[in-house]
N, C-alpha and C positions, 0 to 999 in steps of 0.2 A: 715363683715357684720353684725349688732348688732341684739339682740333679739329683737321681736316684743315687744312690749308695754304690750298687753295683756297677754305673757308669765310671770307673776310675781311669784315669789317663792308660794305664796299664792295660785294662780291660779294651778299651778303644783300639790301642797301637795292637794288641793281640788280635781284636777281631778284624781289621785291617791288614796285619801285615804277615800273620802264621803262614809260613811256606807248608807245614804239616798239616793243617786245614786244607789248603788248596790242593796238595798233591792226592790227599786221600779222597776229595771229592771229585777230582778228575779220573781215579782209581775207580771210584764206584760207577761213574756214567760210563767209563769206556768198559770197564768188566759188564756190567749190565748189557751193552750191546752186545759183546761177544758171547755172553751166558744164553740170552734170547735167540742170537743166530745159530748155536749148537746145541739147543735143547732137542731139536729135533732127532738128533743123533744119540741123544742120552749122556751128553758130556756137558762139562762146565769148562771155562776156558783155564782154569786152574789144573783140570786134569789133562787137557790138551798138553798144557805146558809140561806136565811131567811125561806124558807119552812121547813128545817130541823131544825132550832132554835125554830120555832113553834110547830112542832111535836114533838121535843125532851123534852119539857115542857109541852105536852097536851093542853096548851093554853098560851097566853102571850098578855101583854099590848105593845103596840108599844114602848113605853119609854123602855121598859125592853129589847127589841130585838135590837133596837140602842144602848142601853147600853153593850150588849152582843157582839155585831159585829161592835162596833164602828162606827155606821152608822150616817149621818145627819138627820134631821126627814124627809126632803124634799124627800131623796132618798129613804128612806122605804117607805114614802106614795106613791110615784109613782109606786114602785113595787108591794106594796100591792094591790093599787087600780087595776093594771093590773092583777094581779094573782086571785083577787077577781072574776074579770071579766071573767077569763078563767075558773072558777070554783074550783081551787086549795085551797084556802083560803076562810073562811067566818068570820063573826066578829058580835059581838053582843055589842051593837044595830048595826043593818046591814049598816046603813048609815055610820057608823065610829063615828069620833069625838075622843074628848081628852081620854075619859076613855073606849074607846072600846077594848073588848078581841077579840084576832084573836084565830082562830082554822083552822086547816087543814083539809080539807074535805075528804072524800072516795076518790073522784077523784084526790085530790093530793095525798095522798099516793097511788093511784094505778099508778100515773106517776112516784114517787120515785121508785116504785118497777120496773115498765117498762125500767128506765133508769139506773136501778141497774148494769147491765154487762157492759154498756157503761162506767160507772163511775169507775168500777174495772179494766178497762181496761187503761183509761186514768190515773187513779191513781198509776198503776202499769208504766206506761211512764214517769211520774213525778218523781216519785221514781227513775228510772233508770237515768233520766235526771240529777237530784240533786245529787244522790248518796246516797247509805242507810245510811253512817256514818253522812252525811249531814242533812238527813232527821231526824235522831234522835237528832242531834245538834238543828235544826228547832224547834222540839218539847219540848225540854228543855228550849228552849228561851222562846217559847209561855207559858210554865206553869209556868216559873219564872214571866213573864208579866202577868200573870195571862190571856193568851189568848188560852186555852187549848180548847176551845168550849163553847156552848151554856151552860149557868149556869141553 
């Protein structure tokens, strides 16, 4: 019986070694953990990342948030509008636009405070799943790639 045509040496090597596949799988698993933990607060981890990025700097232009979080403008715009509608973010000018400045609202800060226990719990769960040595390796990789957090 012959080997299936699709099982070429390149296919075998890519299936065994592709870093992109593994990083994306890890991302999906870890993101799923955080999304489930944050669902009771009406948030996804991607939205929390935006809220924290804006809060961390005190204010931020959308282009700066996109650059810091490696987001597409359309993705950020959708989430920002949703979070403004829920009262978690505000912008100046309020209608948005290219030169708007984003700020977290008191309600947004309150939400982050409310979700803190859930975040700590899921953070610990993710650390257990990944393993402490590999968490440290991920942090070093992110730092080397300048992905350590919001600027």
